C-alpha positions in Angstrom: 12.9 -19.4 -8.9 12.3 -15.7 -8.1 11.8 -12.9 -10.6 14.8 -11.0 -11.8 15.5 -7.5 -10.6 13.8 -4.9 -12.8 10.9 -7.2 -13.6 8.5 -5.0 -11.5 8.5 -7.0 -8.3 11.9 -6.2 -7.0 13.8 -3.0 -6.1 17.4 -2.4 -5.3 18.4 -1.5 -1.7 22.1 -0.8 -1.7 23.7 -3.9 -3.4 20.7 -6.1 -2.7 17.5 -6.8 -4.7 14.5 -6.9 -2.3 10.8 -7.6 -2.8 8.5 -4.6 -2.4 4.8 -4.1 -2.6 2.8 -1.2 -4.1 -0.2 -0.4 -1.9 -3.1 1.8 -3.0 -5.8 3.3 -0.8 -8.9 3.8 -2.9 -12.1 5.5 -1.9 -15.6 6.3 -3.2 -17.0 9.7 -2.5 -20.7 10.3 -1.6 -21.6 11.0 -5.2 -20.0 7.7 -6.3 -16.7 9.1 -7.7 -13.8 6.7 -7.2 -10.5 8.3 -6.1 -7.0 7.1 -5.3 -6.4 8.4 -1.8 -2.8 7.4 -1.5 0.0 5.1 -2.8 3.2 3.8 -1.3 5.9 1.3 -2.1 7.5 -0.7 0.7 7.7 -3.9 2.7 4.0 -4.8 3.1 4.9 -7.1 6.0 6.3 -4.2 8.0 4.3 -2.7 10.8 6.1 0.6 10.4 5.3 0.8 6.7 1.6 0.4 7.3 1.7 2.7 10.3 3.3 5.5 8.3 1.0 4.9 5.3 -2.2 5.1 7.4 -1.0 8.1 9.5 -0.3 9.9 6.2 -3.8 9.2 5.0 -5.3 10.4 8.3 -3.1 13.5 8.2 -4.6 14.4 4.8 -8.1 14.2 6.3 -9.2 10.6 5.8 -11.7 9.7 8.6 -14.4 7.1 9.1 -13.4 4.5 6.6 -14.3 0.8 6.1 -11.8 -2.0 5.3 -11.9 -4.0 2.1 -9.4 -6.5 0.7 -9.4 -8.7 -2.4 -8.1 -11.6 -0.2 -9.5 -13.0 3.0 -8.2 -11.2 6.1 -8.3 -12.5 9.6 -8.3 -10.1 12.6 
């Protein structure tokens, strides 16, 4: 059984409760300082969501980054 709306995993879109993801882009500067580079809430399975999120990071000057994920990723 799914979680109830308002439990932190669901948001309301119109009259419907939909599952959403919070994504965080984190970085480490040259001096070792950790920084949150960006956050977004949306459908993590949506190409458009990821495209807009990454374009936003690039638009704020993020260049030359490496990918890291807590779960295995296949490319």
